[in-house]
C-alpha positions, -999 to +999 in steps of 0.1 A: -403+656+256-396+692+253-416+722+266-413+757+254-414+787+277-446+809+275-448+845+289-451+846+326-485+858+340-489+891+358-494+874+392-457+866+396-460+859+433-486+833+427-465+817+400-435+816+424-456+797+450-469+772+425-434+767+411-421+761+446-448+735+453-441+717+420-404+717+426-410+704+461-432+676+447-406+667+421-377+666+446-398+646+470-405+621+442-368+618+436-360+612+472-388+586+477-400+568+445-436+556+445-440+521+458-439+496+430-425+520+404-394+510+386-380+536+362-370+527+327-350+510+315-347+489+347-375+464+339-363+434+358-389+435+385-417+440+359-409+408+340-393+386+367-412+354+367-429+359+333-425+327+313-402+329+284-386+362+293-350+365+306-349+395+329-311+399+322-319+405+285-326+442+282-341+439+248-365+411+258-374+433+288-383+462+265-403+439+242-423+425+272-437+456+288-472+448+297-474+476+323-484+454+352-507+467+379-486+486+404-490+490+442-508+522+451-482+551+452-480+576+480-510+599+478-502+636+471-506+660+500-533+688+498-505+713+490-493+691+461-528+687+448-533+725+448-500+728+428-511+701+403-544+718+398-526+751+390-504+734+364-508+745+328-514+709+319-544+707+342-557+738+324-557+718+291-582+693+307-556+667+318-566+646+348-545+650+380-529+615+379-514+624+345-505+659+355-487+643+384-467+620+361-456+648+338-445+670+368-425+640+381-409+639+347-398+675+351-422+691+327-434+726+335-453+739+305-469+723+274-455+730+240-476+746+213-483+713+196-495+699+230-517+730+236-533+724+202-536+686+200-543+675+236-577+692+241-589+680+207-580+644+214-598+647+247-628+660+228-627+629+206-616+646+174-595+631+146-562+651+143-538+658+114-507+674+128-476+686+110-450+688+138-413+688+137-393+663+157-385+675+192-417+694+197-433+671+223-458+654+199-454+621+217-469+635+249-495+653+228-511+620+218-501+596+246-515+617+275-550+622+262-553+586+250-543+574+284-569+596+300-597+584+277-587+547+282-584+551+319-619+565+321-634+534+304-636+498+317-609+475+305-620+450+279-589+427+277-585+438+241-561+463+224-579+496+226-551+519+213-526+512+185-496+534+178-478+526+145-443+540+140-416+533+114-386+523+134-377+500+163-359+527+182-389+551+180-413+523+190-392+516+221-390+552+231-428+558+227-434+527+248-411+541+275-431+574+274-464+554+278-449+538+309-437+571+323-469+590+318-492+561+327-475+553+361-505+566+380-533+551+358-543+515+353-535+512+316-513+484+304-491+485+273-469+464+251-444+471+223-437+449+193-411+453+165-388+432+144-351+423+149-357+405+182-373+372+193-411+371+190-415+350+221-412+378+246-436+399+226-462+371+225-459+369+263-466+406+266-496+404+243-511+375+263-512+399+293-539+419+275-524+453+269-547+483+264-521+501+243-499+485+216-469+503+201-457+486+169-438+488+137-456+477+106-437+446+096-438+428+129-474+438+135-486+423+102-466+391+110-484+388+143-518+395+127-512+368+102-504+343+130-536+353+149-516+366+178-528+402+174-564+412+168-574+448+163-611+446+164-612+464+198-591+495+187-608+528+195-577+550+190-552+548+162-520+569+160-499+569+128-466+586+138-439+598+114-462+592+085-438+608+059-410+585+072-433+556+066-436+568+030-398+572+026-393+537+039-419+521+017-443+512+045-474+530+031-489+498+016-483+480+050-500+509+068-530+506+045-532+469+053-532+477+090-558+504+087-581+480+067-581+457+098-592+484+122-628+492+132-643+521+112-656+536+145-624+549+159-604+581+165-574+585+143-544+608+148-518+613+121-485+630+128-459+639+102-430+663+100-439+671+064-472+666+044-463+656+009-492+648-015-491+611-008-495+617+029-523+642+023-541+615+002-535+589+030-549+613+056-580+620+035-587+582+034-582+577+071-595+608+090-630+621+095-633+659+098-599+662+114-586+691+135-556+704+116-527+715+137-496+735+128-499+728+090-471+749+075-466+759+039-429+752+040-406+730+060-388+750+087-360+740+109-358+748+146-347+783+153-325+770+182-302+752+158-273+772+142-268+757+108-237+760+087-219+743+058-182+735+054-171+730+018-145+703+020-133+676-005-144+640+003-108+629+009-104+657+036-137+651+054-123+628+081-095+652+091-121+680+092-144+659+114-116+651+138-109+689+142-145+696+149-149+667+174-118+678+193-133+712+200-143+716+237-177+729+227-187+695+213-203+679+244-223+652+226-224+647+188-242+626+162-224+621+129-245+611+100-232+592+070-251+581+038-242+544+039-239+516+065-205+507+054-193+543+055-206+546+091-187+515+103-155+525+085-157+561+099-162+548+135-131+526+132-111+555+118-122+578+147-112+551+172-077+548+156-074+586+161-083+584+197-119+596+194-142+570+210-175+565+190-203+540+187-222+532+155-258+523+147-273+513+114-296+487+098-270+459+098-264+461+135-284+438+157-311+454+178-292+446+210-261+462+196-281+493+186-297+495+221-264+492+238-249+520+216-279+543+223-278+536+260-241+544+262-247+576+243-276+586+266-254+580+297-225+600+282-202+570+282-199+576+245-196+612+233-199+605+196-225+584+178-221+576+141-254+568+124-272+564+091-307+578+084-323+548+099-317+565+132-325+601+122-358+600+140-351+572+164-327+590+186-344+609+215-314+620+236-312+652+256-281+673+254-269+666+219-248+698+212-239+690+176-252+672+146-226+667+118-236+657+083-204+639+072-223+631+040-252+653+029-284+634+025-296+628-010-332+633+002-336+669+014-363+661+040-338+638+057-317+669+065-346+683+086-349+651+106-312+647+111-307+682+126-338+678+147-317+657+171-301+689+185-315+722+198-342+704+217-360+714+249-353+750+244-315+744+242-293+757+214-275+733+191-252+733+160-257+715+127-225+714+106-227+699+071-197+688+051-202+694+014-180+680-014-182+693-049-203+663-060-228+671-032-236+707-043-269+697-058-279+681-025-271+713-007-292+733-032-322+710-027-318+714+011-316+752+010-346+753-013-366+731+011-359+750+043-359+784+024-327+796+039-290+797+030-266+778+052-238+799+067-204+790+053-178+779+079-141+778+070-127+742+071-093+752+085 
């Protein structure tokens, strides 16, 4: 999650004392983790002994995350409670156990989308939010839903459903649910395709309160009678425009038809094309509209440029860029899966280590590549647009469009991988003569011209 910096209040001394207490609480958390808490992705202890789940299989572990009841963590001291009560998150109406969790995650201030969305969800409003990637929207819907669920008795049924387009995004949202919910008794599970269904069935039998899912696997489980949605009170449709791009809208409508009419619905989308606006009208009741923008804008923290280079010369240009010392961690986007694999092999032959993720890679292979990229073991990740919204990694200094996307909106999602959490980033796009029309469409969409960078 990312958190923007708001102006400091006039009472600077008070802020310093509160900041000191919060920092002390975070450092104490790092020195002595709460009893029973096992940070992601180390899930062995959560699933050890669960029938049908191999704790040595990281993918099965992520699929079987029923958020088991944890032993009571260390109670905060009076000083820590005072610091939590003074947190900007508490001012939004967030309960102290959830404030404690976000402080332990290192968050200090809510982002604008969180400031707007979080109180409205707590009030029980439907929400239609147009939010770019990297704005902290996951916390904006997860935190208030956890609070509402924790305040009600458990029913043994799925009470909150989060529908998202990709496996990577589903896994990351589930990890956030686990992190934010560590001090509340709310269980969760995640289901998506590309992995064995057995571990997911085990997680569902544990009776999760929150289910994070992709459309295809969810519909399969619904057909088999494994999943029933009649108890859902909160429904989140995340990355709605990406659902449209990937042809999932009909699946989404089928899922919505199986939900109770009496529910709260939250729809998040980076853009609001007419098809998404129509879908929202059919799903939402008097929604609070948040950050609806007349034009797509890219993050101001990302320096965008274009390099005009012939297709045959792109690989050499890419190697020059990647050898620059300023490139700490880079994602390189190609248009095709075959092109991504071939480029990765060519980089390796040139002495530049890289991993690749695309739709033809197994889920375990994609998870391993992402984990190596997160740890910094791999400095360069080559990807297709399947991963444009599925990569949530801090410290990405560069996004390089080896091939310009033929859908202008994909450009916005690609470069959203850098310049996050208030950091600056660079987006460099290679443009061949045949791609000039794609560049024109991108510049028209974002309403700005890309700065030309020499290719030498």
